[in-house]
N, C-alpha and C positions, 0 to 999 in steps of 0.2 A: 149683696151690694149691687146696685144697678151698674151697668157697664159704664155709663157716663151721666153726670149730673152737674149742676152748678150751684155753688154757694155765692150768693150776692152779699158780700161783706160790706156793711155800711158804717162809716164813721158818723156819729150823731151830728145832727144839724147844729147851726150856730146857737149857742146858749148865752144867757146873761153872763156878765163879767164875773169870773171866779173871785176876784179880789174885792168886788163891791157887794158880794152876796154874803149875808151874815148867818143864814141858817145852815144846816148840814148840807154839804156839797151834793150828796146823793139826791137832794130835793131841788137842786138848781134847775129852773125850767129853760125852755127855749126862748130866745128873743123873738121879736116880730119877724126878723129876717129868717131865723131858724124855722118858724112856723111856715113861712112861704116855701122854704127849701123842702120841708117835710111834705107839703102838698105836691110840689114838683117831683119829688122822689116817688110819691105814690102814683102819679100819672105815668112816670117813666117805667116803673116796675110792674104796674098792674097787668100789662099784657103778657107777662112771662108765665110759664107754667109753674106756679108757686103752690106749694102744699103746706108750707110751715113757715112761721115767723117767730124767731127767737130774739131775745133782747136782754141787754144788761138791765138790772132792776132800777138803775138810775132814771129819775124822772125825765131828763133830757133825751135819753134813748127811747123810753116808752113813747114820749111825745113825737119823736121822729118817726116811729113806726105806726102810730095810731091812724093817720089818714089811709095808709095802705091796708091796714087790718080792716078798717071800715069799708073800703072799696071792695075788698075780696071776701068779706064775711068770715075772716079767719081770726082765731084768738091769738093774742100775744102770749108767748111762753117766756117767762122770765127765767134767766139762767145766771146764777151768781158767778160762774166761770167766765162770763163776758164783762164783768164789772171792772172798773178802773182799778189798776194795781194787781190784778190777778195774773198768774203765770200764763204766758201765751202758748206754751207747748201743749199743755193739757187742753186748752181751748181748741187748738187745731184738731187734735184727736177726736174731741167731742163733736165738732162740726162735721167731720167726715162720718162719724158714727151716726149722726142725726139723719144723714141721707139714706141710710140703709132701709128703713121701713117705708120710704117714699116711692119706691119702685120706679125710679127714673125722673120723678118730679123734682123740683128745685126748692131751695129754701133761701130766706133772707135772714141775716143776722146783723144786729146793730150793737156796736161796741164803742170803745173810747180810743183815742189816739195811741196811748201806750200799748194797749192790747193789740190793736191793728198793726202797729209797727213791729211788734214781736211776732205776730202771726206771719207777716210778710217776710221777716227775716228767717223764720223757721221753714217756710216753703222754699225760699231760695236756697237755704242750706241743704234741703232735701233734693235739690236738683230741678225744681220747677222754674220755668221761664217766666220772668216778670216783664210785662209790657207796660211800662209807665214808671212814675216815681215811686220810691220806696217809702215815702211818707205822704199819706193822704190828707188833703184839706178837709175841713168840716163838710159833711154831706157828700163826700166822695164815695164812690162804690168801687170795690175790687171784685171782679168776677173770677172766682176760683173754679176752674174746670177740673172736676174730680173724675178720674178714670180708674176703675178697678181698685178703689180704696185709697188712692193717693192723688195729691194735687199735681196735675201735669202742666198747667199754665195759669197765669194770673194776668188779667187785663184791667187796667185802671180806667174808670169812667169818671171824668171830672164832675165836681159838684154842679148841680143845676144852677143856671144863672137866674137870679131874681133881681128885679128892679124896683125902685121906689121905697126900699126899706134899708135900714142900717142895722 
């Protein structure tokens, strides 16, 4: 396990309205606003030392990460444990384990509000300091500083501001 690394935990960008979408929810795409947020997230995160991109299999999560993957030339790795409705305790363990082979490089993980909230609750219960709100807005990022296999601190980074789209 590297001495220190960061998981950039992203809540997917703004998607089409769940109640107006008639197909399976896992296929619900980003809205125009969400596409702009995804581009802004890619710009924000591209300068980090990133070695791995993991995402929920949901279309809106994949679309949130695609601009970053394209910029970095990295593959998106779908992980069902990041899917909406999955237990978050197992997700936290798997995120920390995913850092192990990276040798100090960082990773980005994209998930849903319920999983994100559960992960934040789990790290707080484990004693990590949370700098920011315990519930992230769409396209927000939480930077989980992992030291020697456990999350030491979590910093909220607000969603990128995008203008001209709803």
